[in-house]
C-alpha positions, 0 to 999 in steps of 0.5 A: 835168542836163548833164554839166558840172553833174554833174561839178562836183557830183562835184568838189565832193563829192570836195573836201568828202570830202577836206577832211573826211577830212583832219581829225584830233583829237590827244588829251590826252597825245599829239602828232603829228609831221607830215612834209610832202612828206618835211619834218618840221614844226618843231613837233609838233601838240598836243591839239586838232583839226588838218587834214592834207593828204591824198593823201600830202602829209602823213604823221603819226606819233602819240606818247604822251608819257606812255607808259613804254616798255621794252626788254630787254637783256643775257642772252636768256631763250631763245637763238636763232639770231640771238643772238651767242655772248657775248650777255649776258655781261660781264667784271667787275673781278675777271676773272670772267664775269657773265651779266646781264639787265635792262630799260630804261624810257624816255619820249619827251621830244622827239618830232621827234628820236624819229621821225627815229631810229625806224628804229634807235632801239631797237636803238641803245638796247639797244647803248648800254645794254650798253655802259654795263653793260660799263663799270659791271661792269668796275670792280666785283668779281662779288660786288656784282652777285650780292648787294647791289650791283645798285641801285648799278650800275643807277643808274650804267648809267642815268646813262651811258645818259642821257648817251649818249642826249642826245649822240645826240639820240635824243629819249628820257628814261631813266626807270630801269634794272633788273637783273632777273638776274645769275648766273655761268656755268652751269659754275661756278654751283654753286661760286658758290652755295657761296661765297655761302652762306658769305658769307651765313652770315658776314653773318648772324653779323656781324649777330648779333654787332652785335645782341648788342653793342648789347643788352649795351652798356647793361647793361655801361655800367650795371654799370660806372657802379654800380662807379664809384659804389661805388668813389667812395663807398668812397673818400669814406668812407676819406678822411672816416675818414682826415681824422677820425683825423688831426684826432683825432691833431692834437687829442691832439698839442695836448693833449699839448703842454699837459699830457703826464701827463694826456694819457698817462692819458687814452690809457691809460683809452681803451685799457682802455675799448676792451680790457675788453669783449674780456676774459672774466675780470676780477679786482678788486684794491686799489691796494696789493695784490700781483699773484699771476700764478698767478691767471691760469693758465699759457697761459690764453687767456681773459685 
């Protein structure tokens, strides 16, 4: 076998080997950003087989679009020589110093922009998040991040960070911000703890008072309704009695106009009929018999 033939076989083998080694497969949920001779291709490669030029002509970067990435910002868990003295410290709107730490969650949204900013992307995101946190905390008092205002602050930081990331074309989508820790400086932490305890006690009493008011309101309304009904019933009875007495008086007045002596006699008998049951001692006399007052006795209360 001649040398030329052997060389041709070797060249063919190497060509086949190089061609075979250039094939790559992109998995579902992945994209590949390709830079050919230093210039990024306009579109990333999607799932499926692709061929990459070997020998450094093409350089590829794989990215998962469904991966949730995390970055920590603010107060470091363990201070080191690379941490600045004021790392994680923020000035609140009431001129207190707050030490806070949180986590940024994001996902790749524009692969080409993401790859082009790969060298300083994470550091830039952290600084932008800290700047957004500084703006959000500067408009609030220290009680909000220490108590129940963390979620609202996190949403404001997320909105501001997403706007800044879009303006700089970082190729990321901000999924959420979580403030994992917020505390006052160590020197004044006991005083803040006492203040928080007092505020918690106040809130507890307010909740108990509101609960008691809610529980007492139905009973109070029911009692008020019962008293109103009783008063209305008494008023109705009094009005009916007054109307009845007025009707009786008008009837007597009409009878008196027709026959005055007869009406007076009737009133006299009605008065006797009402008074006689109250008298314990009764004496029967004839119409022409004189009355002896001594029969009743002096000062006798039974007559």
